[in-house]
ChimeraX commands (.cxc) that place a marker at each C-alpha (Angstrom):
marker #1 position -0.09,-34.42,-25.30 radius 0.5
marker #1 position 3.38,-35.58,-26.18 radius 0.5
marker #1 position 5.02,-37.68,-23.42 radius 0.5
marker #1 position 6.75,-35.46,-20.89 radius 0.5
marker #1 position 9.51,-36.88,-18.62 radius 0.5
marker #1 position 11.72,-35.02,-15.98 radius 0.5
marker #1 position 14.93,-36.68,-14.86 radius 0.5
marker #1 position 15.52,-35.82,-11.34 radius 0.5
marker #1 position 18.06,-37.23,-8.71 radius 0.5
marker #1 position 17.86,-37.25,-4.84 radius 0.5
marker #1 position 20.09,-34.96,-2.98 radius 0.5
marker #1 position 23.40,-36.41,-1.56 radius 0.5
marker #1 position 23.84,-36.56,1.95 radius 0.5
marker #1 position 26.96,-34.52,1.39 radius 0.5
marker #1 position 24.89,-31.84,-0.37 radius 0.5
marker #1 position 26.44,-29.07,2.00 radius 0.5
marker #1 position 29.81,-29.79,0.58 radius 0.5
marker #1 position 28.73,-28.63,-3.07 radius 0.5
marker #1 position 30.91,-26.17,-4.90 radius 0.5
marker #1 position 30.41,-22.40,-4.78 radius 0.5
marker #1 position 32.21,-20.16,-7.17 radius 0.5
marker #1 position 30.44,-16.87,-7.44 radius 0.5
marker #1 position 28.71,-16.34,-4.08 radius 0.5
marker #1 position 29.80,-16.62,-0.37 radius 0.5
marker #1 position 29.49,-20.15,1.32 radius 0.5
marker #1 position 26.57,-20.14,3.84 radius 0.5
marker #1 position 25.31,-23.11,5.78 radius 0.5
marker #1 position 23.10,-25.74,3.90 radius 0.5
marker #1 position 20.30,-27.53,5.85 radius 0.5
marker #1 position 20.47,-30.89,4.30 radius 0.5
marker #1 position 17.21,-32.14,5.84 radius 0.5
marker #1 position 15.27,-28.88,4.54 radius 0.5
marker #1 position 16.79,-29.39,1.14 radius 0.5
marker #1 position 15.42,-32.82,1.00 radius 0.5
marker #1 position 12.09,-31.58,1.90 radius 0.5
marker #1 position 12.32,-28.96,-0.70 radius 0.5
marker #1 position 13.41,-31.38,-3.48 radius 0.5
marker #1 position 10.37,-33.50,-2.65 radius 0.5
marker #1 position 8.16,-30.46,-3.20 radius 0.5
marker #1 position 9.98,-29.50,-6.51 radius 0.5
marker #1 position 9.40,-33.14,-7.80 radius 0.5
marker #1 position 5.72,-32.91,-6.74 radius 0.5
marker #1 position 5.24,-29.69,-8.58 radius 0.5
marker #1 position 6.48,-31.38,-11.65 radius 0.5
marker #1 position 4.16,-34.21,-11.32 radius 0.5
marker #1 position 1.31,-31.96,-10.65 radius 0.5
marker #1 position 1.72,-30.16,-13.91 radius 0.5
marker #1 position 1.74,-33.25,-16.09 radius 0.5
marker #1 position 5.39,-34.24,-16.01 radius 0.5
marker #1 position 6.34,-38.04,-15.23 radius 0.5
marker #1 position 9.53,-37.98,-12.99 radius 0.5
marker #1 position 12.21,-40.55,-13.66 radius 0.5
marker #1 position 14.85,-40.91,-10.78 radius 0.5
marker #1 position 18.27,-41.33,-11.87 radius 0.5
marker #1 position 20.27,-43.55,-9.43 radius 0.5
marker #1 position 21.66,-41.59,-6.47 radius 0.5
marker #1 position 25.32,-40.55,-6.25 radius 0.5
marker #1 position 25.77,-40.03,-2.67 radius 0.5
marker #1 position 29.70,-39.43,-3.05 radius 0.5
marker #1 position 28.97,-36.45,-5.37 radius 0.5
marker #1 position 27.78,-33.48,-3.23 radius 0.5
marker #1 position 26.48,-31.59,-6.32 radius 0.5
marker #1 position 24.80,-34.57,-8.04 radius 0.5
marker #1 position 21.24,-33.30,-7.28 radius 0.5
marker #1 position 21.98,-30.80,-9.95 radius 0.5
marker #1 position 21.29,-33.48,-12.82 radius 0.5
marker #1 position 20.88,-31.05,-15.51 radius 0.5
marker #1 position 24.66,-30.49,-15.56 radius 0.5
marker #1 position 25.38,-34.17,-16.59 radius 0.5
marker #1 position 23.45,-34.24,-20.06 radius 0.5
marker #1 position 22.00,-32.20,-22.84 radius 0.5
marker #1 position 19.26,-33.60,-24.71 radius 0.5
marker #1 position 18.20,-32.26,-28.30 radius 0.5
marker #1 position 15.64,-34.42,-30.29 radius 0.5
marker #1 position 16.55,-37.96,-29.57 radius 0.5
marker #1 position 20.40,-37.30,-29.04 radius 0.5
marker #1 position 21.63,-37.19,-25.49 radius 0.5
marker #1 position 25.15,-35.52,-25.11 radius 0.5
marker #1 position 26.88,-36.62,-21.74 radius 0.5
marker #1 position 28.76,-33.66,-20.31 radius 0.5
marker #1 position 32.25,-33.46,-18.95 radius 0.5
marker #1 position 32.32,-30.79,-16.38 radius 0.5
marker #1 position 35.04,-28.20,-15.98 radius 0.5
marker #1 position 34.94,-28.85,-12.28 radius 0.5
marker #1 position 36.83,-32.28,-12.27 radius 0.5
marker #1 position 35.31,-33.21,-9.01 radius 0.5
marker #1 position 31.78,-33.31,-10.65 radius 0.5
marker #1 position 32.71,-35.63,-13.52 radius 0.5
marker #1 position 31.56,-38.77,-11.70 radius 0.5
marker #1 position 28.00,-37.46,-11.68 radius 0.5
marker #1 position 27.47,-38.63,-15.23 radius 0.5
marker #1 position 27.33,-42.18,-14.02 radius 0.5
marker #1 position 23.67,-43.39,-13.86 radius 0.5
marker #1 position 22.66,-40.58,-16.16 radius 0.5
marker #1 position 23.97,-42.38,-19.21 radius 0.5
marker #1 position 22.08,-45.47,-18.41 radius 0.5
marker #1 position 18.64,-43.72,-17.69 radius 0.5
marker #1 position 18.66,-41.70,-21.05 radius 0.5
marker #1 position 19.79,-44.87,-22.99 radius 0.5
marker #1 position 16.67,-46.72,-21.31 radius 0.5
marker #1 position 14.41,-43.79,-22.26 radius 0.5
marker #1 position 15.44,-44.32,-25.95 radius 0.5
marker #1 position 17.97,-41.68,-26.61 radius 0.5
marker #1 position 21.13,-42.11,-28.80 radius 0.5
marker #1 position 23.98,-41.41,-26.22 radius 0.5
marker #1 position 27.03,-39.38,-27.36 radius 0.5
marker #1 position 29.80,-38.02,-24.93 radius 0.5
marker #1 position 32.10,-34.87,-24.64 radius 0.5
marker #1 position 35.55,-36.02,-24.70 radius 0.5
marker #1 position 38.82,-34.59,-23.43 radius 0.5
marker #1 position 39.87,-31.74,-23.81 radius 0.5
marker #1 position 36.26,-30.53,-24.07 radius 0.5
marker #1 position 34.39,-29.60,-21.04 radius 0.5
marker #1 position 30.61,-28.91,-20.98 radius 0.5
marker #1 position 27.98,-28.53,-18.16 radius 0.5
marker #1 position 24.36,-28.81,-19.08 radius 0.5
marker #1 position 23.59,-25.69,-17.07 radius 0.5
marker #1 position 25.53,-23.62,-19.80 radius 0.5
marker #1 position 23.05,-24.78,-22.47 radius 0.5
marker #1 position 19.69,-22.93,-23.34 radius 0.5
marker #1 position 17.53,-24.41,-25.95 radius 0.5
marker #1 position 15.05,-21.76,-27.59 radius 0.5
marker #1 position 13.29,-23.60,-30.31 radius 0.5
marker #1 position 16.11,-24.92,-32.69 radius 0.5
marker #1 position 18.56,-22.41,-31.39 radius 0.5
marker #1 position 20.88,-23.62,-28.71 radius 0.5
marker #1 position 22.78,-21.00,-26.83 radius 0.5
marker #1 position 25.69,-22.35,-25.01 radius 0.5
marker #1 position 27.77,-20.43,-22.28 radius 0.5
marker #1 position 31.52,-20.25,-22.55 radius 0.5
marker #1 position 32.99,-19.82,-18.93 radius 0.5
marker #1 position 34.40,-21.55,-16.12 radius 0.5
marker #1 position 32.60,-24.94,-16.80 radius 0.5
marker #1 position 32.40,-25.09,-20.57 radius 0.5
marker #1 position 35.23,-24.49,-22.97 radius 0.5
marker #1 position 35.49,-24.06,-26.57 radius 0.5
marker #1 position 36.25,-27.69,-27.39 radius 0.5
marker #1 position 33.09,-28.76,-25.45 radius 0.5
marker #1 position 31.13,-26.08,-27.78 radius 0.5
marker #1 position 32.66,-27.64,-30.74 radius 0.5
marker #1 position 31.60,-31.14,-29.72 radius 0.5
marker #1 position 28.02,-29.86,-29.05 radius 0.5
marker #1 position 27.82,-28.42,-32.50 radius 0.5
marker #1 position 28.99,-31.64,-33.93 radius 0.5
marker #1 position 26.24,-33.50,-32.03 radius 0.5
marker #1 position 23.44,-31.33,-32.60 radius 0.5
marker #1 position 23.86,-29.20,-35.90 radius 0.5
marker #1 position 23.33,-32.13,-38.02 radius 0.5
marker #1 position 19.94,-32.49,-36.40 radius 0.5
marker #1 position 19.04,-29.13,-37.37 radius 0.5
marker #1 position 20.18,-26.90,-34.46 radius 0.5
marker #1 position 21.66,-23.58,-34.71 radius 0.5
marker #1 position 24.41,-23.32,-31.93 radius 0.5
marker #1 position 25.35,-19.83,-30.65 radius 0.5
marker #1 position 28.07,-19.56,-28.08 radius 0.5
marker #1 position 27.46,-16.76,-25.41 radius 0.5
marker #1 position 30.22,-15.49,-22.96 radius 0.5
marker #1 position 29.73,-16.21,-19.42 radius 0.5
marker #1 position 31.86,-14.42,-16.77 radius 0.5
marker #1 position 29.48,-13.01,-14.00 radius 0.5
marker #1 position 27.85,-16.25,-12.96 radius 0.5
marker #1 position 28.53,-19.89,-12.77 radius 0.5
marker #1 position 26.40,-21.13,-15.84 radius 0.5
marker #1 position 24.50,-19.49,-18.77 radius 0.5
marker #1 position 21.38,-20.44,-17.21 radius 0.5
marker #1 position 22.31,-18.93,-13.94 radius 0.5
marker #1 position 21.94,-15.72,-15.95 radius 0.5
marker #1 position 19.04,-16.42,-18.40 radius 0.5
marker #1 position 16.40,-18.69,-19.43 radius 0.5
marker #1 position 13.40,-18.24,-21.91 radius 0.5
marker #1 position 9.69,-17.65,-21.79 radius 0.5
marker #1 position 7.33,-19.88,-23.97 radius 0.5
marker #1 position 7.41,-17.33,-26.68 radius 0.5
marker #1 position 11.13,-17.44,-26.98 radius 0.5
marker #1 position 11.91,-14.11,-25.02 radius 0.5
marker #1 position 15.05,-14.58,-23.12 radius 0.5
marker #1 position 14.82,-13.33,-19.50 radius 0.5
marker #1 position 17.57,-12.33,-17.17 radius 0.5
marker #1 position 18.73,-10.03,-14.30 radius 0.5
marker #1 position 20.68,-7.71,-16.40 radius 0.5
marker #1 position 23.64,-6.99,-14.17 radius 0.5
marker #1 position 24.54,-10.59,-14.36 radius 0.5
marker #1 position 24.12,-10.95,-18.05 radius 0.5
marker #1 position 27.38,-10.43,-20.06 radius 0.5
marker #1 position 25.74,-9.45,-23.54 radius 0.5
marker #1 position 21.93,-9.06,-23.52 radius 0.5
marker #1 position 22.17,-7.96,-27.08 radius 0.5
marker #1 position 23.14,-11.36,-28.32 radius 0.5
marker #1 position 19.53,-12.52,-27.86 radius 0.5
marker #1 position 16.94,-11.27,-30.39 radius 0.5
marker #1 position 14.31,-10.78,-27.63 radius 0.5
marker #1 position 15.53,-9.81,-24.03 radius 0.5
marker #1 position 13.49,-8.87,-21.01 radius 0.5
marker #1 position 15.18,-7.82,-17.90 radius 0.5
marker #1 position 13.74,-9.01,-14.71 radius 0.5
marker #1 position 14.00,-7.46,-11.19 radius 0.5
marker #1 position 15.40,-10.29,-9.25 radius 0.5
marker #1 position 18.29,-12.57,-9.86 radius 0.5
marker #1 position 16.29,-15.91,-9.26 radius 0.5
marker #1 position 13.52,-14.48,-11.36 radius 0.5
marker #1 position 15.66,-15.22,-14.48 radius 0.5
marker #1 position 15.20,-18.97,-13.93 radius 0.5
marker #1 position 12.09,-20.58,-15.18 radius 0.5
marker #1 position 10.94,-24.06,-16.22 radius 0.5
marker #1 position 8.25,-24.20,-18.70 radius 0.5
marker #1 position 5.68,-26.56,-17.49 radius 0.5
marker #1 position 3.35,-26.10,-20.56 radius 0.5
marker #1 position 0.00,-24.33,-20.69 radius 0.5
marker #1 position 1.80,-21.07,-19.66 radius 0.5
marker #1 position 2.80,-22.13,-16.45 radius 0.5
marker #1 position 6.14,-21.22,-15.34 radius 0.5
marker #1 position 7.95,-23.17,-12.44 radius 0.5
marker #1 position 10.14,-20.59,-10.53 radius 0.5
marker #1 position 11.87,-20.01,-7.26 radius 0.5
marker #1 position 9.68,-18.40,-4.38 radius 0.5
marker #1 position 12.60,-16.06,-3.83 radius 0.5
marker #1 position 11.48,-13.72,-6.83 radius 0.5
marker #1 position 8.01,-12.47,-5.98 radius 0.5
marker #1 position 8.29,-9.18,-7.92 radius 0.5
marker #1 position 9.29,-11.13,-11.11 radius 0.5
marker #1 position 6.32,-13.66,-10.57 radius 0.5
marker #1 position 4.07,-10.61,-10.62 radius 0.5
marker #1 position 5.77,-9.47,-13.75 radius 0.5
marker #1 position 5.31,-12.70,-15.37 radius 0.5
marker #1 position 1.62,-12.93,-14.10 radius 0.5
marker #1 position 1.06,-9.43,-15.77 radius 0.5
marker #1 position 2.29,-10.73,-18.95 radius 0.5
marker #1 position -0.22,-13.40,-19.03 radius 0.5
marker #1 position 1.79,-16.38,-17.51 radius 0.5
marker #1 position 1.00,-18.56,-14.51 radius 0.5
marker #1 position 3.80,-18.74,-12.02 radius 0.5
marker #1 position 4.18,-22.04,-10.13 radius 0.5
marker #1 position 6.52,-21.10,-7.12 radius 0.5
marker #1 position 8.69,-23.62,-5.23 radius 0.5
marker #1 position 11.14,-22.86,-2.28 radius 0.5
marker #1 position 14.52,-23.87,-3.25 radius 0.5
marker #1 position 16.45,-21.68,-0.73 radius 0.5
marker #1 position 18.89,-24.62,0.22 radius 0.5
marker #1 position 19.90,-25.08,-3.39 radius 0.5
marker #1 position 20.21,-21.43,-4.04 radius 0.5
marker #1 position 22.88,-21.41,-1.38 radius 0.5
marker #1 position 24.90,-23.61,-3.79 radius 0.5
marker #1 position 24.27,-21.61,-6.99 radius 0.5
marker #1 position 21.35,-23.95,-7.93 radius 0.5
marker #1 position 18.06,-22.88,-9.50 radius 0.5
marker #1 position 14.78,-24.49,-10.73 radius 0.5
marker #1 position 16.36,-25.46,-14.06 radius 0.5
marker #1 position 19.36,-27.50,-12.89 radius 0.5
marker #1 position 17.36,-29.69,-10.57 radius 0.5
marker #1 position 15.74,-31.57,-13.59 radius 0.5
marker #1 position 16.30,-32.52,-17.28 radius 0.5
marker #1 position 13.11,-32.07,-19.16 radius 0.5
marker #1 position 12.40,-34.38,-21.90 radius 0.5
marker #1 position 9.47,-33.86,-24.34 radius 0.5
marker #1 position 8.38,-36.71,-26.41 radius 0.5
marker #1 position 11.59,-38.39,-28.17 radius 0.5
marker #1 position 13.03,-35.86,-27.02 radius 0.5
marker #1 position 13.08,-32.15,-28.05 radius 0.5
marker link #1:1,2 radius 0.2
marker link #1:2,3 radius 0.2
marker link #1:3,4 radius 0.2
marker link #1:4,5 radius 0.2
marker link #1:5,6 radius 0.2
marker link #1:6,7 radius 0.2
marker link #1:7,8 radius 0.2
marker link #1:8,9 radius 0.2
marker link #1:9,10 radius 0.2
marker link #1:10,11 radius 0.2
marker link #1:11,12 radius 0.2
marker link #1:12,13 radius 0.2
marker link #1:13,14 radius 0.2
marker link #1:14,15 radius 0.2
marker link #1:15,16 radius 0.2
marker link #1:16,17 radius 0.2
marker link #1:17,18 radius 0.2
marker link #1:18,19 radius 0.2
marker link #1:19,20 radius 0.2
marker link #1:20,21 radius 0.2
marker link #1:21,22 radius 0.2
marker link #1:22,23 radius 0.2
marker link #1:23,24 radius 0.2
marker link #1:24,25 radius 0.2
marker link #1:25,26 radius 0.2
marker link #1:26,27 radius 0.2
marker link #1:27,28 radius 0.2
marker link #1:28,29 radius 0.2
marker link #1:29,30 radius 0.2
marker link #1:30,31 radius 0.2
marker link #1:31,32 radius 0.2
marker link #1:32,33 radius 0.2
marker link #1:33,34 radius 0.2
marker link #1:34,35 radius 0.2
marker link #1:35,36 radius 0.2
marker link #1:36,37 radius 0.2
marker link #1:37,38 radius 0.2
marker link #1:38,39 radius 0.2
marker link #1:39,40 radius 0.2
marker link #1:40,41 radius 0.2
marker link #1:41,42 radius 0.2
marker link #1:42,43 radius 0.2
marker link #1:43,44 radius 0.2
marker link #1:44,45 radius 0.2
marker link #1:45,46 radius 0.2
marker link #1:46,47 radius 0.2
marker link #1:47,48 radius 0.2
marker link #1:48,49 radius 0.2
marker link #1:49,50 radius 0.2
marker link #1:50,51 radius 0.2
marker link #1:51,52 radius 0.2
marker link #1:52,53 radius 0.2
marker link #1:53,54 radius 0.2
marker link #1:54,55 radius 0.2
marker link #1:55,56 radius 0.2
marker link #1:56,57 radius 0.2
marker link #1:57,58 radius 0.2
marker link #1:58,59 radius 0.2
marker link #1:59,60 radius 0.2
marker link #1:60,61 radius 0.2
marker link #1:61,62 radius 0.2
marker link #1:62,63 radius 0.2
marker link #1:63,64 radius 0.2
marker link #1:64,65 radius 0.2
marker link #1:65,66 radius 0.2
marker link #1:66,67 radius 0.2
marker link #1:67,68 radius 0.2
marker link #1:68,69 radius 0.2
marker link #1:69,70 radius 0.2
marker link #1:70,71 radius 0.2
marker link #1:71,72 radius 0.2
marker link #1:72,73 radius 0.2
marker link #1:73,74 radius 0.2
marker link #1:74,75 radius 0.2
marker link #1:75,76 radius 0.2
marker link #1:76,77 radius 0.2
marker link #1:77,78 radius 0.2
marker link #1:78,79 radius 0.2
marker link #1:79,80 radius 0.2
marker link #1:80,81 radius 0.2
marker link #1:81,82 radius 0.2
marker link #1:82,83 radius 0.2
marker link #1:83,84 radius 0.2
marker link #1:84,85 radius 0.2
marker link #1:85,86 radius 0.2
marker link #1:86,87 radius 0.2
marker link #1:87,88 radius 0.2
marker link #1:88,89 radius 0.2
marker link #1:89,90 radius 0.2
marker link #1:90,91 radius 0.2
marker link #1:91,92 radius 0.2
marker link #1:92,93 radius 0.2
marker link #1:93,94 radius 0.2
marker link #1:94,95 radius 0.2
marker link #1:95,96 radius 0.2
marker link #1:96,97 radius 0.2
marker link #1:97,98 radius 0.2
marker link #1:98,99 radius 0.2
marker link #1:99,100 radius 0.2
marker link #1:100,101 radius 0.2
marker link #1:101,102 radius 0.2
marker link #1:102,103 radius 0.2
marker link #1:103,104 radius 0.2
marker link #1:104,105 radius 0.2
marker link #1:105,106 radius 0.2
marker link #1:106,107 radius 0.2
marker link #1:107,108 radius 0.2
marker link #1:108,109 radius 0.2
marker link #1:109,110 radius 0.2
marker link #1:110,111 radius 0.2
marker link #1:111,112 radius 0.2
marker link #1:112,113 radius 0.2
marker link #1:113,114 radius 0.2
marker link #1:114,115 radius 0.2
marker link #1:115,116 radius 0.2
marker link #1:116,117 radius 0.2
marker link #1:117,118 radius 0.2
marker link #1:118,119 radius 0.2
marker link #1:119,120 radius 0.2
marker link #1:120,121 radius 0.2
marker link #1:121,122 radius 0.2
marker link #1:122,123 radius 0.2
marker link #1:123,124 radius 0.2
marker link #1:124,125 radius 0.2
marker link #1:125,126 radius 0.2
marker link #1:126,127 radius 0.2
marker link #1:127,128 radius 0.2
marker link #1:128,129 radius 0.2
marker link #1:129,130 radius 0.2
marker link #1:130,131 radius 0.2
marker link #1:131,132 radius 0.2
marker link #1:132,133 radius 0.2
marker link #1:133,134 radius 0.2
marker link #1:134,135 radius 0.2
marker link #1:135,136 radius 0.2
marker link #1:136,137 radius 0.2
marker link #1:137,138 radius 0.2
marker link #1:138,139 radius 0.2
marker link #1:139,140 radius 0.2
marker link #1:140,141 radius 0.2
marker link #1:141,142 radius 0.2
marker link #1:142,143 radius 0.2
marker link #1:143,144 radius 0.2
marker link #1:144,145 radius 0.2
marker link #1:145,146 radius 0.2
marker link #1:146,147 radius 0.2
marker link #1:147,148 radius 0.2
marker link #1:148,149 radius 0.2
marker link #1:149,150 radius 0.2
marker link #1:150,151 radius 0.2
marker link #1:151,152 radius 0.2
marker link #1:152,153 radius 0.2
marker link #1:153,154 radius 0.2
marker link #1:154,155 radius 0.2
marker link #1:155,156 radius 0.2
marker link #1:156,157 radius 0.2
marker link #1:157,158 radius 0.2
marker link #1:158,159 radius 0.2
marker link #1:159,160 radius 0.2
marker link #1:160,161 radius 0.2
marker link #1:161,162 radius 0.2
marker link #1:162,163 radius 0.2
marker link #1:163,164 radius 0.2
marker link #1:164,165 radius 0.2
marker link #1:165,166 radius 0.2
marker link #1:166,167 radius 0.2
marker link #1:167,168 radius 0.2
marker link #1:168,169 radius 0.2
marker link #1:169,170 radius 0.2
marker link #1:170,171 radius 0.2
marker link #1:171,172 radius 0.2
marker link #1:172,173 radius 0.2
marker link #1:173,174 radius 0.2
marker link #1:174,175 radius 0.2
marker link #1:175,176 radius 0.2
marker link #1:176,177 radius 0.2
marker link #1:177,178 radius 0.2
marker link #1:178,179 radius 0.2
marker link #1:179,180 radius 0.2
marker link #1:180,181 radius 0.2
marker link #1:181,182 radius 0.2
marker link #1:182,183 radius 0.2
marker link #1:183,184 radius 0.2
marker link #1:184,185 radius 0.2
marker link #1:185,186 radius 0.2
marker link #1:186,187 radius 0.2
marker link #1:187,188 radius 0.2
marker link #1:188,189 radius 0.2
marker link #1:189,190 radius 0.2
marker link #1:190,191 radius 0.2
marker link #1:191,192 radius 0.2
marker link #1:192,193 radius 0.2
marker link #1:193,194 radius 0.2
marker link #1:194,195 radius 0.2
marker link #1:195,196 radius 0.2
marker link #1:196,197 radius 0.2
marker link #1:197,198 radius 0.2
marker link #1:198,199 radius 0.2
marker link #1:199,200 radius 0.2
marker link #1:200,201 radius 0.2
marker link #1:201,202 radius 0.2
marker link #1:202,203 radius 0.2
marker link #1:203,204 radius 0.2
marker link #1:204,205 radius 0.2
marker link #1:205,206 radius 0.2
marker link #1:206,207 radius 0.2
marker link #1:207,208 radius 0.2
marker link #1:208,209 radius 0.2
marker link #1:209,210 radius 0.2
marker link #1:210,211 radius 0.2
marker link #1:211,212 radius 0.2
marker link #1:212,213 radius 0.2
marker link #1:213,214 radius 0.2
marker link #1:214,215 radius 0.2
marker link #1:215,216 radius 0.2
marker link #1:216,217 radius 0.2
marker link #1:217,218 radius 0.2
marker link #1:218,219 radius 0.2
marker link #1:219,220 radius 0.2
marker link #1:220,221 radius 0.2
marker link #1:221,222 radius 0.2
marker link #1:222,223 radius 0.2
marker link #1:223,224 radius 0.2
marker link #1:224,225 radius 0.2
marker link #1:225,226 radius 0.2
marker link #1:226,227 radius 0.2
marker link #1:227,228 radius 0.2
marker link #1:228,229 radius 0.2
marker link #1:229,230 radius 0.2
marker link #1:230,231 radius 0.2
marker link #1:231,232 radius 0.2
marker link #1:232,233 radius 0.2
marker link #1:233,234 radius 0.2
marker link #1:234,235 radius 0.2
marker link #1:235,236 radius 0.2
marker link #1:236,237 radius 0.2
marker link #1:237,238 radius 0.2
marker link #1:238,239 radius 0.2
marker link #1:239,240 radius 0.2
marker link #1:240,241 radius 0.2
marker link #1:241,242 radius 0.2
marker link #1:242,243 radius 0.2
marker link #1:243,244 radius 0.2
marker link #1:244,245 radius 0.2
marker link #1:245,246 radius 0.2
marker link #1:246,247 radius 0.2
marker link #1:247,248 radius 0.2
marker link #1:248,249 radius 0.2
marker link #1:249,250 radius 0.2
marker link #1:250,251 radius 0.2
marker link #1:251,252 radius 0.2
marker link #1:252,253 radius 0.2
marker link #1:253,254 radius 0.2
marker link #1:254,255 radius 0.2
marker link #1:255,256 radius 0.2
marker link #1:256,257 radius 0.2
marker link #1:257,258 radius 0.2
view
């Protein structure tokens, strides 16, 4: 089995101050969030992933959503530059971690903006959402970093949710899944499957047909099980209050590093 590592980062004590854009703010239980984060990390380890902790960024409320800070394709890590200026300090520590793991490190530069949550990799196709956090210049820089490595980059409009992966992720066979009312253009994906719950659109591929997903989507879990997958449910309710999901709490690296 290839080496599988997952970058994770502990929640900031200021987590409750995290940004919200497309939902109403509700009170976050920071202690419960810490417990849920531990259970999320344990679920990764239980299913064959070595967790690698990025140094905490306690002054950055959203820093637990480590996926937004970097996109990795093959052995190249592209450090993001968030469209939310207050989140740009989150990349500190991530750069050092991916370099230590053997990645070649590139950066998104001004005027480009890019959040990793806007990037969905399906094989060698990289879908990138253009919305509130990622702009055209950021997409151009992502193309420049990854197309020479064999990637095909497809830009996707995002207007109904925070990030592209707030709307869609993909199953092991490449079928893109999403809650259709929140997907701008389902037809852009060659294979699209609508799911009944918003949080059911978010899956992390653990390997062996196992899908890490939120416990808040039981109907979708049943659908995936009927399709032959094995849902692994985790409660991430406190992160969902901040528009977080199972994908944005880690950066999954397979080998060096597809």
